[in-house]
C-alpha positions in Angstrom: 108.5 83.0 121.7 105.4 81.6 121.3 103.7 79.3 123.6 102.4 75.6 122.3 99.3 74.2 124.2 98.2 70.7 123.7 95.9 70.2 126.9 92.9 70.0 125.0 94.1 67.8 122.1 92.7 64.5 121.9 93.6 63.4 118.0 90.8 65.1 116.1 93.3 64.9 112.9 90.2 64.3 110.7 90.4 67.6 108.7 93.4 68.0 106.5 94.9 68.7 103.0 96.7 65.3 103.3 100.0 64.5 103.0 101.1 67.8 101.6 100.3 69.6 105.0 103.8 67.4 105.9 105.7 68.6 103.3 104.8 72.5 104.3 105.9 71.7 107.7 109.4 69.7 106.8 109.7 72.8 104.3 109.6 74.7 106.7 111.6 73.3 109.4 114.2 73.3 106.6 114.3 76.9 106.8 112.6 77.6 103.5 110.1 81.1 103.7 106.5 80.5 102.5 107.5 82.9 99.1 110.7 80.3 98.1 108.3 77.5 98.7 105.5 79.3 95.9 108.5 80.0 93.3 109.0 76.1 92.9 105.6 74.6 93.7 102.2 75.5 91.7 100.0 73.0 93.9 96.9 74.7 95.1 96.9 74.2 98.7 100.3 75.4 98.9 99.4 78.3 97.6 96.3 78.8 99.8 98.2 78.4 103.1 101.4 80.1 102.3 100.6 83.2 100.3 100.6 86.4 101.4 97.6 87.2 100.1 95.9 85.8 102.7 96.5 88.2 105.4 94.5 91.2 102.8 91.1 89.8 104.0 91.7 91.9 107.2 95.0 93.6 107.2 93.2 96.5 106.7 91.4 96.5 109.5 92.0 99.5 112.4 93.0 96.7 115.4 93.3 98.0 119.2 97.2 97.5 119.5 96.3 97.1 123.6 93.7 94.2 122.9 93.8 90.3 123.2 92.3 88.7 119.7 91.2 85.0 119.9 91.7 83.0 116.5 89.4 80.2 116.0 90.3 77.9 113.0 93.9 79.1 112.6 94.5 76.4 110.1 98.7 76.8 109.2 99.0 80.0 110.1 98.3 82.2 107.1 96.4 85.2 109.2 98.1 84.3 112.4 101.3 86.4 112.2 99.6 89.4 110.9 97.4 88.9 114.3 100.8 88.9 116.3 101.7 92.6 114.9 98.9 94.0 115.3 97.5 93.6 119.0 99.0 92.5 122.5 98.0 89.1 122.5 97.2 86.4 120.1 96.0 83.1 121.0 95.5 80.7 118.1 93.2 77.9 118.1 93.4 75.3 115.5 91.9 71.6 115.6 94.8 69.6 114.0 98.1 68.8 115.1 99.8 68.8 112.5 98.4 72.7 111.0 99.2 73.8 114.6 102.8 72.5 113.9 103.3 74.5 110.6 101.6 77.5 112.3 104.6 77.3 115.3 107.0 76.7 112.9 106.4 80.0 111.0 105.3 82.3 113.9 107.5 80.5 116.7 109.5 84.2 116.8 106.4 85.8 117.9 106.0 86.2 122.0 102.4 87.3 122.1 101.1 84.0 120.7 99.8 80.8 122.4 98.6 78.0 120.0 95.6 75.9 121.7 95.5 72.5 119.7 92.2 71.0 120.1 88.2 70.8 119.6 87.2 75.0 119.9 84.4 73.4 122.1 86.0 71.5 124.4 88.1 74.5 125.5 88.0 76.8 128.6 89.2 80.1 129.0 90.1 81.9 132.1 89.2 85.9 130.7 87.3 87.1 127.8 88.6 88.6 124.6 88.8 92.2 122.9 88.7 90.5 119.0 87.3 87.1 118.1 88.1 86.4 114.6 86.3 83.5 112.3 88.1 83.4 109.2 86.4 80.9 106.9 85.1 78.8 110.3 81.3 79.9 111.1 80.4 77.5 107.7 81.8 74.3 109.4 80.0 75.3 112.9 77.7 72.2 111.9 80.7 69.9 111.7 81.9 70.4 115.4 79.1 71.9 117.1 76.3 69.8 118.4 72.6 71.0 119.1 69.5 71.4 117.1 71.0 74.9 115.5 74.6 74.4 115.9 75.3 77.7 113.9 73.4 79.5 116.8 75.1 77.8 119.5 78.3 78.5 118.2 77.6 82.0 117.8 76.3 82.0 121.0 79.6 80.4 122.6 81.6 83.1 120.8 79.3 85.7 122.5 80.0 84.3 126.0 83.9 84.7 125.5 83.6 88.5 124.6 84.6 91.3 126.3 81.4 93.7 126.8 82.9 96.2 124.2 84.4 93.0 122.1 84.5 92.8 118.8 83.8 89.6 116.4 85.3 89.5 112.8 83.6 86.9 110.7 84.9 86.0 106.9 82.8 83.8 105.1 81.4 83.0 101.8 78.0 84.4 100.2 75.6 81.5 99.4 74.4 83.6 96.5 77.7 85.1 95.3 77.4 86.2 91.6 80.0 83.5 91.0 78.5 80.8 91.6 75.6 81.7 89.2 78.4 82.0 86.7 80.1 78.3 86.5 82.0 78.4 89.7 82.0 75.4 92.1 80.6 75.8 95.1 84.1 76.5 98.0 83.7 73.6 100.0 81.4 71.0 98.0 83.2 71.4 94.6 80.0 71.0 92.6 78.0 73.7 90.7 75.1 75.4 92.1 75.4 73.6 95.4 74.8 76.6 97.8 72.4 78.5 95.4 70.1 75.0 95.8 70.6 74.9 99.4 73.0 72.1 99.9 71.6 68.8 99.1 72.6 65.8 100.7 75.2 68.2 102.1 75.3 68.4 106.2 78.6 69.4 106.8 79.0 72.7 105.7 76.7 75.7 105.2 76.9 79.5 104.0 74.5 81.9 104.3 73.0 85.0 101.7 73.3 88.3 103.8 69.8 88.4 105.2 70.5 85.1 106.6 73.3 86.2 108.1 72.0 89.1 109.7 68.9 86.8 111.3 71.3 84.2 112.5 73.3 87.1 113.8 70.5 88.6 115.4 69.1 85.2 116.7 72.5 84.6 118.2 72.3 87.9 120.1 74.4 90.2 118.5 72.6 93.4 117.4 74.8 95.6 116.4 77.1 94.6 113.0 78.6 96.4 109.4 79.2 94.9 106.6 82.1 95.0 104.1 82.9 93.3 100.4 85.7 91.6 99.6 86.4 91.2 96.3 87.3 88.9 94.2 86.5 86.8 97.5 87.3 86.7 100.9 90.3 84.3 100.3 92.3 86.3 97.9 90.9 89.8 97.6 92.2 92.7 96.7 89.4 95.0 97.3 87.8 95.9 100.0 84.1 97.8 99.7 81.8 99.0 101.8 77.9 99.7 101.9 78.9 103.4 101.0 81.1 101.9 98.2 80.0 98.8 97.2 77.2 100.2 94.6 79.4 103.5 93.6 82.6 102.3 92.9 84.1 100.3 89.9 85.7 96.8 90.0 86.7 94.8 87.6 88.2 91.7 87.6 91.1 91.7 85.2 92.6 88.0 85.6 91.3 87.1 89.0 87.9 85.7 87.1 89.9 82.6 86.5 90.5 81.8 90.5 92.6 79.7 92.0 91.4 76.4 93.3 89.3 75.3 90.2 88.9 75.5 86.6 85.6 77.3 85.8 82.7 77.9 83.2 81.7 81.3 82.2 78.3 81.9 81.0 78.1 85.5 81.0 79.9 89.0 81.3 80.7 88.8 84.9 82.0 92.7 85.0 78.9 93.8 83.1 76.6 91.8 85.4 78.3 93.8 88.6 77.6 97.2 86.7 74.2 96.3 86.4 73.7 94.8 90.1 75.3 98.6 90.9 73.2 100.0 88.7 70.1 98.1 90.7 72.0 99.1 94.0 72.2 95.1 95.1 75.9 94.3 93.7 76.1 93.9 98.4 73.4 90.9 97.8 75.5 89.3 95.5 79.1 90.0 96.8 81.1 86.5 96.6 81.8 87.0 100.4 81.5 89.1 103.3 83.6 90.1 105.8 80.9 91.2 108.8 82.4 93.0 112.2 79.9 92.2 115.0 79.5 93.7 118.6 78.0 92.7 121.0 76.9 96.2 122.2 78.1 98.7 120.3 80.8 98.8 117.4 84.0 100.7 118.0 84.0 104.4 116.4 87.4 104.4 114.7 89.4 107.8 113.9 88.4 107.5 110.3 85.8 106.0 108.9 86.7 103.2 105.9 85.3 103.9 102.3 87.3 101.5 100.1 90.6 99.6 100.3 92.5 98.8 97.4 96.0 96.4 97.4 98.5 96.2 94.9 100.5 93.6 96.2 100.8 91.1 93.1 103.8 93.1 92.4 107.6 92.9 93.3 108.4 94.3 96.9 109.4 97.6 95.7 106.2 98.2 94.1 103.4 96.8 96.6 101.2 99.5 98.0 97.7 99.8 99.4 95.1 102.7 98.2 92.4 103.6 101.5 89.7 106.2 100.6 88.4 106.9 104.1 86.4 109.9 105.6 87.2 112.1 108.7 84.8 114.9 109.7 82.7 114.1 106.5 85.5 115.3 104.4 86.4 112.2 102.1 90.5 111.5 101.0 93.1 109.0 99.6 95.7 107.4 101.5 98.4 105.5 100.0 100.9 103.5 102.0 103.8 101.1 101.3 103.1 97.5 101.6 107.1 97.0 102.4 110.0 98.7 103.1 111.2 98.8 100.0 108.0 100.3 98.2 108.4 103.6 100.5 110.7 105.6 97.7 108.3 104.0 94.6 105.5 105.9 96.9 107.8 109.3 97.6 108.0 109.8 93.8 104.7 110.4 93.8 105.0 113.8 95.6 107.5 115.2 93.1 105.4 114.0 89.9 102.4 115.3 91.5 103.5 118.5 91.8 104.0 119.2 88.0 101.2 120.7 86.3 101.6 120.3 82.8 98.9 122.5 81.2 95.9 124.2 82.3 93.3 121.7 80.6 95.1 118.7 82.8 96.6 119.0 85.9 97.9 116.5 88.4 96.3 116.4 91.9 98.7 117.9 94.9 100.1 114.9 96.9 101.2 115.2 100.8 103.2 113.6 102.8 102.0 112.0 106.0 103.4 109.6 108.5 104.9 106.9 105.9 102.1 107.3 103.1 101.1 110.3 101.1 97.5 111.6 101.0 95.5 113.5 98.7 91.4 114.6 98.6 89.2 112.3 96.7 88.0 113.9 94.1 84.0 113.1 93.5 83.7 114.2 90.2 82.9 111.9 87.0 85.9 110.4 85.6 86.6 110.7 81.7 86.0 107.3 81.0 82.6 107.4 82.6 81.8 110.9 80.6 82.5 108.9 77.3 80.5 105.8 78.1 77.4 108.5 78.5 78.1 109.4 75.2 78.3 106.0 73.8 74.8 105.1 75.7 73.3 109.0 74.2 74.9 107.8 70.8 76.7 111.7 70.8 80.0 110.8 68.8 80.5 114.1 67.9 80.8 114.9 72.4 82.7 111.7 73.0 85.4 112.3 70.0 85.8 116.0 71.1 86.6 115.0 74.9 88.8 112.1 73.6 90.7 114.0 71.3 91.7 117.0 74.3 93.4 113.7 75.9 95.2 112.8 72.9 96.5 116.7 72.0 97.5 116.9 76.1 99.5 113.8 75.6 101.1 114.7 72.5 102.4 118.0 73.7 105.8 119.0 73.6 107.2 116.0 72.0 110.5 116.1 70.6 111.8 113.5 68.0 114.2 111.3 70.3 116.3 107.7 69.8 115.0 106.0 72.7 114.8 102.0 72.3 119.1 102.2 73.5 118.3 103.3 76.5 119.3 101.0 79.4 116.2 102.4 81.4 113.5 102.2 78.5 115.1 98.6 77.8 114.7 97.2 81.4 111.0 98.8 81.9 109.4 97.7 78.4 112.3 95.5 76.8 113.6 95.8 73.0 112.4 98.4 70.9 112.0 96.4 67.0 111.7 99.9 65.2 115.1 101.1 66.2 114.2 104.5 65.1 113.9 107.9 66.2 110.4 108.9 67.3 108.0 111.8 69.1 108.8 110.8 72.9 108.5 112.9 75.9 110.5 112.6 79.1 109.8 112.7 83.0 106.1 112.2 81.7 103.1 109.8 83.2 102.4 107.0 81.1 99.6 106.0 82.5 96.6 108.1 81.3 94.4 105.7 82.3 90.5 107.1 81.4 89.3 106.2 85.3 92.3 108.0 86.9 91.2 110.9 85.0 88.2 113.7 86.4 86.3 116.2 84.9 85.7 119.3 87.3 82.8 121.2 85.7 82.8 124.2 87.7 86.2 125.0 86.7 86.4 123.4 83.6 89.7 121.3 83.5 91.3 117.6 84.4 92.2 116.1 87.3 94.9 113.3 86.8 94.8 111.5 89.8 97.3 108.2 89.4 100.9 109.1 88.4 103.0 105.9 89.9 104.4 105.4 86.7 106.8 108.3 85.6 109.7 107.9 84.2 113.0 109.9 83.5 113.7 108.4 79.9 111.8 108.7 76.7 108.8 107.1 76.0 106.8 106.8 72.6 103.9 109.3 72.6 102.4 107.1 70.4 102.8 103.9 73.3 101.2 106.2 75.8 98.2 107.0 73.8 97.8 103.1 72.9 97.7 102.5 76.8 95.1 104.6 77.0 92.8 103.6 73.9 93.4 100.4 74.2 92.6 100.1 78.1 89.0 101.9 77.4 88.2 99.9 74.5 88.6 96.3 75.8 86.9 97.5 79.0 84.4 99.2 77.0 83.3 96.9 74.2 80.1 98.9 73.5 82.8 101.8 72.0 81.8 99.4 69.1 78.9 101.6 68.2 80.9 104.2 67.2 84.2 102.7 66.3 85.8 99.2 65.4 89.1 97.9 67.3 91.8 98.8 64.6 89.6 102.6 63.8 89.6 103.2 67.4 93.7 103.0 67.2 93.9 104.9 64.4 92.9 108.3 66.4 96.3 108.0 67.6 97.3 107.3 64.4 98.9 103.3 65.7 99.0 100.8 63.0 98.5 97.4 63.2 102.6 97.0 63.4 102.2 99.7 66.6 100.0 97.7 68.3 101.5 94.9 68.1 105.0 95.9 69.7 103.2 98.0 72.5 101.5 94.6 73.8 104.9 93.4 74.0 105.9 96.3 75.5 102.9 96.2 77.9 103.3 92.8 79.0 107.1 93.4 79.5 106.1 96.4 81.6 103.7 94.5 83.6 104.8 91.2 83.8 108.3 91.6 83.9 109.3 94.9 85.7 106.1 95.6 87.8 105.3 92.1 88.7 108.9 90.4 88.6 109.0 87.2 90.3 105.5 87.3 91.8 104.4 84.0 91.4 100.5 84.5 91.9 99.6 84.6 87.9 100.8 80.9 87.8 98.6 79.9 90.3 95.6 81.1 88.0 93.1 78.2 86.7 91.6 78.0 83.4 88.3 79.3 82.6 85.8 78.1 79.9 83.3 80.7 78.0 80.2 78.5 77.7 77.9 81.2 76.4 78.2 80.7 72.7 78.6 76.6 73.5 75.2 76.5 75.2 73.4 78.7 73.0 74.3 76.8 70.2 73.2 73.8 72.0 69.9 75.3 72.7 69.3 76.4 69.0 66.9 75.2 67.0 68.7 75.6 63.6 68.8 72.3 61.6 71.7 70.5 60.6 73.6 71.4 58.0 75.9 69.1 56.6 78.5 69.7 54.0 81.4 68.3 51.3 84.6 70.1 50.8 86.6 69.3 47.9 90.5 69.9 47.8 92.9 69.2 45.2 96.3 70.4 46.6 95.5 74.0 46.4 92.9 74.0 49.9 89.6 73.8 50.8 87.3 76.6 48.9 83.4 77.9 49.1 83.5 77.5 45.2 84.2 72.8 45.9 81.4 72.9 48.3 78.3 70.6 48.4 75.5 70.9 50.7 74.2 67.3 52.3 71.1 68.6 54.1 69.0 66.1 51.9 71.3 63.3 53.6 70.8 63.8 57.3 67.3 62.7 59.2 66.5 62.8 62.5 69.8 63.2 63.6 71.1 60.8 61.5 72.6 60.9 57.9 74.0 58.2 55.2 76.0 60.0 52.1 76.8 57.9 49.3 79.8 59.8 46.8 81.0 59.8 43.7 84.3 60.6 43.3 84.2 61.1 39.2 80.7 63.2 39.6 82.4 65.5 41.9 85.4 66.2 39.8 83.3 67.0 36.6 81.0 69.1 38.6 84.3 70.7 40.1 86.5 70.5 37.0 89.3 69.7 39.5 91.3 66.2 40.3 90.4 65.7 44.1 93.3 64.6 46.5 91.1 65.0 49.5 87.4 65.2 50.8 86.1 66.8 54.0 82.9 66.3 55.6 81.5 68.6 58.1 78.5 66.9 59.8 77.1 70.0 61.3 78.5 73.5 62.5 78.1 72.6 66.5 80.0 70.5 69.0 79.2 67.0 68.6 79.0 63.3 68.9 79.0 61.1 66.5 78.3 57.3 67.0 78.2 54.1 64.7 80.3 56.0 61.8 81.1 53.8 59.1 82.9 55.1 56.5 83.7 53.1 53.2 85.2 52.9 49.9 83.2 50.4 47.5 81.6 48.9 50.3 84.8 48.4 52.2 85.8 49.9 55.3 88.0 53.4 54.4 91.4 53.0 56.6 92.7 56.5 55.8 90.1 58.4 58.3 91.2 61.4 60.3 89.6 64.2 61.8 89.8 67.1 64.3 87.5 65.2 67.0 88.7 62.4 69.6 87.9 58.9 69.0 86.6 56.9 72.0 86.2 53.7 70.1 83.5 51.6 68.5 82.8 53.9 66.2 82.3 56.9 68.5 84.2 60.5 68.1 83.9 63.2 70.5 83.8 66.9 68.9 84.0 69.6 71.8 84.6 72.4 69.5 82.7 74.3 66.6 83.4 73.1 62.7 83.7 69.1 63.2 85.7 67.5 60.5 85.9 63.9 59.1 89.1 64.0 56.1 89.3 61.5 53.4 92.9 62.0 52.3 95.2 60.0 49.6 92.0 59.6 46.4 93.8 61.0 44.1 94.2 57.9 41.9 90.3 56.3 43.4 87.5 56.5 41.2 85.0 54.6 43.1 82.1 55.5 45.4 82.6 56.8 49.1 80.2 56.1 51.8 79.6 57.6 55.5 77.3 56.9 57.9 76.2 57.4 61.2 74.2 59.0 64.1 74.9 62.8 65.3 74.1 64.4 68.8 74.7 68.0 70.0 77.2 67.3 73.3 76.1 68.8 76.4 78.7 70.9 78.5 79.1 67.9 80.5 80.5 65.9 77.7 82.6 68.8 76.4 84.1 69.2 79.5 85.1 65.3 79.1 85.9 65.5 76.1 88.6 68.2 77.2 89.4 66.1 79.7 90.2 63.1 77.9 92.4 65.2 75.5 94.0 66.3 78.3 94.5 62.5 79.3 95.2 61.6 76.3 98.2 64.3 75.9 99.4 63.5 79.0 100.1 60.1 78.0 101.9 61.1 75.2 104.0 63.3 77.4 104.9 59.9 79.7 105.8 58.1 77.2 108.3 60.9 75.3 109.5 61.3 78.4 109.9 58.2 78.8 111.9 57.6 75.5 114.2 60.6 76.3 115.2 59.4 79.8 116.4 56.2 77.7 118.1 57.6 75.4 119.6 59.5 78.5 120.5 56.3 79.9 122.2 55.2 76.4 124.2 58.4 75.8 125.5 58.1 79.4 126.6 54.5 79.3 128.4 54.9 75.8 129.9 58.0 77.2 131.3 56.2 80.4 132.5 53.3 77.3 133.9 56.2 75.5 135.9 57.5 78.6 137.4 54.4 79.2 138.6 53.7 76.1 140.3 57.2 76.0 141.7 56.2 79.7 142.6 53.0 78.5 147.0 51.7 78.2 145.8 50.7 74.8 144.4 54.0 73.2 147.2 55.9 75.0 149.5 54.0 73.6 147.8 54.0 69.8 147.8 57.7 69.6 151.2 58.4 67.4 149.5 55.7 65.0 146.3 57.4 65.0 148.1 60.9 63.7 149.8 58.7 61.2 146.3 57.4 59.8 144.7 60.4 60.3 147.5 62.2 58.2 147.4 59.5 54.9 144.0 60.1 55.1 144.6 63.6 54.8 146.8 63.3 51.9 144.8 60.7 50.3 142.2 63.7 50.5 
């Protein structure tokens, strides 16, 4: 059983996420497992402390199983259990007692664990450690270490505790992380651009750029270090890149660009910027986080040289695997390992699938079983996706079409007409089939012909297919397999619009809009229901607000163009529009409209007028709307009323509506001041709309509870009546009255 040492504890419990930590402790004490808790609670602190994705940061590292490890800043034990499985002894230090209690509750069955609670700088250790881990700790050294340069002093103390051939592992954010340029708040201050501006007014935390971190390590006495680059960051990484792959292997954020702890803004396409930084060979300087392997003397040499790690553990247990690229004696290889016991059959199935070669042009790469994993050669060849992107850049549509047509012909070969939609296997994986008709299908075929998984060997003039996780024995329509290849290429490479729009591109596979809508649902069911299953990761993702268009509008010098539209009951049209630019001066407007004149001009009865003051998000103040000089009370709009004549329009195309004008033959006046809104004002508008929605929801819930109580009271009264003696004695009389009533009818 684990040991918990409180000898160094001095009531230093300042750093905390609050009472939620007490909740976590009580839940764990009640016997609930972290995954069960995450299924029921969507708060950030729960996810941060309990998510198994936290272990991705170092679960790939080749720990020496005979080593002793010191974990500083162990928190609630997100990584402690991992270390206990990997090394001989673990000493976990944590400042606060409550977090130590959570860690102990989670890992008390680990006989090789000792927990120490208290300030690390006050602790005394009787022997050096083979490994020391600082996971999200170094940045706080200034708040718990004294000295002119607390970060250097802290690292020097760490150095004194390392064995001569010991290793220090540091995980920390990059002050110049790309996400911080693109609308993500700084992780520790929750402020935009805080780290980029070198933390003005902040003294409790500090992160470093790559060169700053290198200088700090060397100043602290560490001459040997190796950088790794976790994406999207070190807290919840799904990919680990190295200096050899950071600028060569593609990375696509997918949903993870949203992040888990804060809503975020987006100013530019981050995936496109990654491509650019890789092309310039400088992505390592802008990685969002670093993992640094540090040695006092020389770094340990592993049996194989790690190049790349990819985790697929946002899936059901039976599909959770890792993909590792490494080199041994100069030869690169790919290894796939199960992350759970249930995932091994899934991987083993790839061996059988990989032995199948469908034709001489497209071949599956052979897979070999090795020590509860599968391996295959690493292909240093261009992918079909890369080739097609090159053709787009060159404007070579003929070559583009020839290559793509080769793939589409391969996917469609040897198909047969089959009624597939009522097959239980198909329904389980893809959901219901809306067509309910036979289609050209294939059995025992790979559905995942994503172009990034297909490599071209120019020497032998054939393609290698490297990924065949998803081979099913039931019939799958050829059109759906084709759609996945085309769809994923298009959404990841929008530059293809130089050749094709989306609809025309899908028609290369004879895929109609009806097909597309059905396939979207199938693909969603496959990804979210079948593959991810009950994985709760996506429910923690926050919102993103793409501000690129809004900022462009805000900085635009184009003049405002106010417009007026009329509706006779059939809707607003361009035929009934009047430009009002002459009425707008220096962001103010004063408009007087004769309804009779408009009706004569448009030759229709006007029931509703719509005033569009501009085409941009804006704020209107001192708005006064009159009918024959009197305040108009039937005003409606698509904005948010803030009071005192002020309206907030956070979206483009603000509109003010005057309804029920059918019998009105008078003049309407509109007067006010208009300003484009800043990004901060737009966000505040969203916030107020959210608060209003929450108030309405709260009122609705209160009303629902009120009626539920009334219903329950009525039901109790009815039950009392039905159980009363009078009711039972009157039963014959009531039956007789019912019979007389029916006879009368």
